[in-house]
C-alpha positions as CSV (number, residue, x, y, z in Angstrom):
1,M,0.0,0.0,0.0
2,R,2.7,2.5,1.1
3,N,4.8,1.7,-1.9
4,V,1.9,2.3,-4.3
5,V,1.1,5.7,-2.6
6,D,4.8,6.6,-2.9
7,K,4.9,5.8,-6.6
8,V,1.6,7.7,-7.3
9,C,3.0,10.7,-5.3
10,G,6.2,10.6,-7.3
11,L,4.3,10.6,-10.6
12,V,2.0,13.4,-9.6
13,N,5.0,15.4,-8.3
14,R,6.9,14.9,-11.6
15,I,3.8,16.1,-13.5
16,Y,3.3,19.1,-11.2
17,G,7.0,19.9,-11.3
18,G,7.1,19.9,-15.1
19,A,3.9,21.9,-15.3
20,A,5.3,24.5,-12.8
21,L,8.5,24.7,-14.8
22,L,6.6,25.3,-18.0
23,L,4.5,28.0,-16.3
24,L,7.7,29.6,-15.0
25,A,9.0,29.8,-18.6
26,V,5.7,31.3,-19.8
27,L,5.7,33.8,-16.9
28,T,9.3,34.8,-17.6
29,G,8.6,35.3,-21.3
30,A,5.4,37.3,-20.7
31,M,7.2,39.6,-18.2
32,A,10.1,40.0,-20.6
33,V,7.7,41.0,-23.4
34,Q,5.9,43.3,-21.0
35,V,9.1,45.1,-20.0
36,F,10.3,45.3,-23.6
37,T,7.1,46.7,-25.0
38,R,6.6,49.2,-22.2
39,Y,10.1,50.6,-22.0
40,V,11.5,50.1,-25.5
41,L,8.5,50.5,-27.6
42,G,6.7,52.9,-25.3
43,S,3.4,51.0,-25.2
44,S,2.5,47.9,-23.2
45,L,1.2,44.8,-25.0
46,S,-2.2,44.0,-23.5
47,G,-2.6,40.6,-21.8
48,T,1.0,40.0,-20.8
49,E,0.6,41.1,-17.2
50,E,-2.6,39.1,-16.8
51,L,-1.0,36.0,-18.3
52,G,1.9,36.4,-15.9
53,R,-0.4,36.7,-13.0
54,Y,-2.4,33.6,-13.9
55,C,0.8,31.6,-14.5
56,F,2.0,32.7,-11.1
57,I,-1.2,31.6,-9.4
58,W,-1.1,28.1,-11.0
59,M,2.7,27.8,-10.3
60,T,2.1,28.6,-6.6
61,M,-0.6,26.0,-6.2
62,L,1.4,23.3,-7.9
63,G,4.6,24.3,-6.0
64,A,2.7,24.1,-2.7
65,S,1.9,20.5,-3.4
66,I,5.6,19.7,-4.1
67,C,6.6,21.5,-0.9
68,V,4.3,19.3,1.2
69,S,5.9,16.2,-0.3
70,T,9.4,17.3,0.8
71,D,8.3,19.0,4.1
72,S,9.8,22.2,2.7
73,H,6.6,24.3,3.1
74,A,6.6,27.4,5.3
75,A,6.4,26.4,9.0
76,V,7.0,27.9,12.4
77,T,9.1,25.2,14.1
78,I,9.9,26.7,17.5
79,L,7.6,24.2,19.3
80,N,8.7,21.2,17.2
81,D,12.4,22.0,17.7
82,N,12.0,21.8,21.4
83,L,10.1,18.5,21.6
84,K,11.7,15.1,22.0
85,G,10.8,11.5,21.2
86,K,7.2,10.4,20.7
87,I,5.8,13.8,21.6
88,K,7.7,15.3,18.6
89,G,6.4,12.5,16.4
90,G,2.9,13.1,17.7
91,H,3.2,16.8,17.0
92,K,4.3,16.1,13.4
93,I,1.3,13.8,12.9
94,T,-1.0,16.4,14.3
95,V,0.4,19.0,11.9
96,D,-0.1,16.6,9.0
97,F,-3.7,16.2,10.0
98,M,-4.2,19.9,10.1
99,I,-2.6,20.3,6.6
100,L,-4.9,17.6,5.3
101,A,-8.0,19.3,6.8
102,C,-7.0,22.6,5.2
103,A,-6.3,21.0,1.9
104,V,-9.7,19.2,1.9
105,L,-11.4,22.5,2.6
106,L,-9.4,24.2,-0.2
107,F,-10.3,21.3,-2.6
108,V,-14.0,21.5,-1.9
109,Q,-14.2,25.3,-2.0
110,G,-11.9,25.5,-5.0
111,I,-14.3,23.2,-7.0
112,R,-17.2,25.4,-5.8
113,M,-15.5,28.6,-6.9
114,A,-14.5,27.1,-10.3
115,S,-18.1,26.0,-10.9
116,M,-19.4,29.4,-10.0
117,T,-17.1,31.3,-12.4
118,T,-17.5,29.3,-15.6
119,R,-19.3,32.1,-17.4
120,Q,-17.1,34.9,-16.1
121,L,-14.2,35.8,-18.5
122,T,-10.9,37.4,-17.6
123,P,-10.7,41.1,-18.6
124,T,-8.0,40.9,-21.2
125,L,-7.4,37.3,-22.3
126,H,-11.1,36.4,-22.3
127,I,-10.6,33.0,-20.8
128,P,-13.0,31.6,-18.2
129,M,-12.1,32.5,-14.6
130,S,-12.9,28.9,-13.8
131,V,-9.6,28.0,-15.5
132,I,-7.8,30.1,-12.9
133,Y,-9.9,28.8,-10.0
134,C,-9.2,25.2,-11.0
135,S,-5.7,25.8,-9.7
136,L,-7.1,25.5,-6.1
137,P,-8.5,21.9,-6.4
138,A,-5.5,20.9,-8.5
139,G,-3.0,22.1,-5.9
140,A,-5.1,20.8,-3.0
141,F,-5.3,17.4,-4.7
142,G,-1.5,17.2,-4.7
143,I,-1.3,18.5,-1.1
144,I,-3.9,15.8,0.0
145,L,-2.0,13.1,-1.8
146,N,1.4,14.1,-0.4
147,G,0.0,14.8,3.0
148,L,-1.5,11.3,3.2
149,N,1.9,9.9,2.1
150,N,3.7,11.9,4.8
151,L,1.1,10.7,7.4
152,L,1.6,7.1,6.4
153,K,5.4,7.4,6.7
154,R,5.1,9.1,10.1
155,I,2.6,6.6,11.5
156,A,4.7,3.7,10.3
157,G,7.7,5.2,12.1
158,P,11.3,5.6,10.9
159,G,12.3,1.9,11.2
160,R,8.9,0.5,10.2
161,T,8.8,2.3,6.8
162,E,11.6,0.2,5.4
163,E,10.1,-3.0,6.9
164,I,6.7,-2.2,5.4
165,T,8.2,-1.4,1.9
166,A,10.3,-4.7,2.0
167,A,7.2,-6.7,3.0
168,E,5.1,-5.2,0.3
169,E,7.8,-5.9,-2.3
170,G,8.0,-9.5,-1.0
171,E,4.2,-9.9,-1.3
172,Q,4.2,-8.5,-4.8
173,G,7.0,-10.9,-5.8
174,G,5.1,-13.8,-4.3
175,E,1.9,-12.8,-6.2
176,R,3.9,-12.7,-9.4
177,G,5.3,-16.2,-8.7
178,K,1.8,-17.7,-8.3
179,R,0.7,-16.4,-11.7
């Protein structure tokens, strides 16, 4: 089970990372065109600022998911740094549950916002606002997936994670041998 969740998280994170990289390239290009047209040609090209803003929104949501997978998201760690042993582990599990709760709320409300804005168009690019709001459930999906993976790892414990992975690989090998 854990091995499957790890593989799914890895795949989702690679997709999200590639998409975020592509969005960063588009954002950089749009801002370069904006600066060039404004300061060299004397007149801004319409839509570049809006395109950059929407790329940044999507990139942020996809990046948040990747940050949860590596525990590199923003955190105040003063309490966790001063805890020891099982209490520290319990605190990390509690934080993982809170991240999951917020991500589920973000997912549900993001879907709600996206469905409410299907007919509303962006001012310059004239794309549905729901495309922008879909970044919320997309990012929240990744956060939920990575949060569950982190939670499974923490509950299993540091030594148990390797044992569980080895046992699962052994079971899969046994199942293949029976076929």
